[in-house]
C-alpha positions as CSV (number, residue, x, y, z in Angstrom):
1,M,-3.3,23.4,10.8
2,I,-1.4,23.4,7.5
3,W,-4.3,25.3,5.8
4,S,-4.1,28.0,8.6
5,L,-0.3,28.4,8.0
6,I,-0.8,28.8,4.3
7,V,-3.6,31.4,4.7
8,G,-1.5,33.2,7.4
9,A,1.5,33.3,5.0
10,L,-0.7,34.7,2.3
11,I,-2.1,37.4,4.6
12,G,1.4,38.2,5.7
13,V,2.7,38.5,2.1
14,I,-0.2,40.8,1.2
15,A,0.4,43.0,4.3
16,G,4.2,43.1,3.5
17,A,3.4,44.1,-0.1
18,I,1.1,46.9,1.0
19,T,3.6,48.3,3.5
20,N,6.6,47.7,1.2
21,K,8.3,45.6,3.9
22,G,7.6,42.2,2.3
23,K,10.9,41.8,0.6
24,S,12.8,42.2,3.8
25,M,10.7,39.7,5.7
26,G,11.2,35.9,5.4
27,W,8.5,33.3,5.1
28,I,8.5,32.6,8.8
29,A,8.0,36.3,9.5
30,N,5.2,36.5,6.9
31,I,3.4,33.5,8.5
32,L,3.8,35.1,12.0
33,A,2.6,38.5,10.8
34,G,-0.4,36.9,9.1
35,L,-1.4,34.8,12.1
36,I,-0.8,37.5,14.7
37,G,-2.4,40.1,12.4
38,S,-5.4,37.9,11.9
39,A,-5.9,37.8,15.7
40,V,-5.4,41.5,16.0
41,G,-7.6,42.4,13.1
42,Q,-10.5,40.2,14.2
43,A,-10.2,41.5,17.8
44,L,-10.4,45.1,16.5
45,L,-12.8,44.8,13.6
46,G,-14.7,41.5,14.1
47,T,-15.2,38.6,11.8
48,W,-17.0,40.2,8.8
49,G,-16.3,39.5,5.2
50,P,-15.1,36.4,3.4
51,S,-13.1,33.9,5.5
52,L,-10.6,31.1,4.9
53,A,-9.4,28.6,7.5
54,G,-11.4,30.4,10.2
55,M,-9.8,33.8,9.5
56,A,-11.9,36.7,8.2
57,L,-9.7,37.9,5.3
58,I,-10.3,41.7,5.3
59,P,-9.9,42.3,9.1
60,S,-7.0,39.9,9.1
61,I,-5.2,41.8,6.3
62,V,-5.8,45.1,8.1
63,G,-4.5,43.6,11.4
64,A,-1.4,42.2,9.6
65,I,-0.7,45.6,8.1
66,I,-0.8,47.1,11.6
67,V,1.5,44.3,13.0
68,V,4.0,44.8,10.1
69,A,4.0,48.6,10.5
70,V,4.5,48.5,14.3
71,V,7.2,45.8,14.2
72,S,9.1,47.6,11.3
73,F,8.8,50.9,13.2
74,F,10.4,49.4,16.4
75,L,13.1,47.5,14.4
76,S,14.1,50.7,12.6
77,K,14.4,52.5,15.9
78,A,16.5,49.7,17.3
79,N,18.9,49.8,14.4
80,R,19.8,53.4,14.8
């Protein structure tokens, strides 16, 4: 459980850094983006590549990038 949260946070931080949204997100948002992104990425791309805590890293990072991009898009529309 704790290991999954740590890996989810790491995946969320990487996705935030790639999309340049990581500084505006807190740790809880990073963990959620990582865990939800992991589920999305593995559903779309499968479970290939290296894995930690039951999460395939490359599909998880791609999924987290998608989640961060979609959420930031809708939040920017809501703030207008």
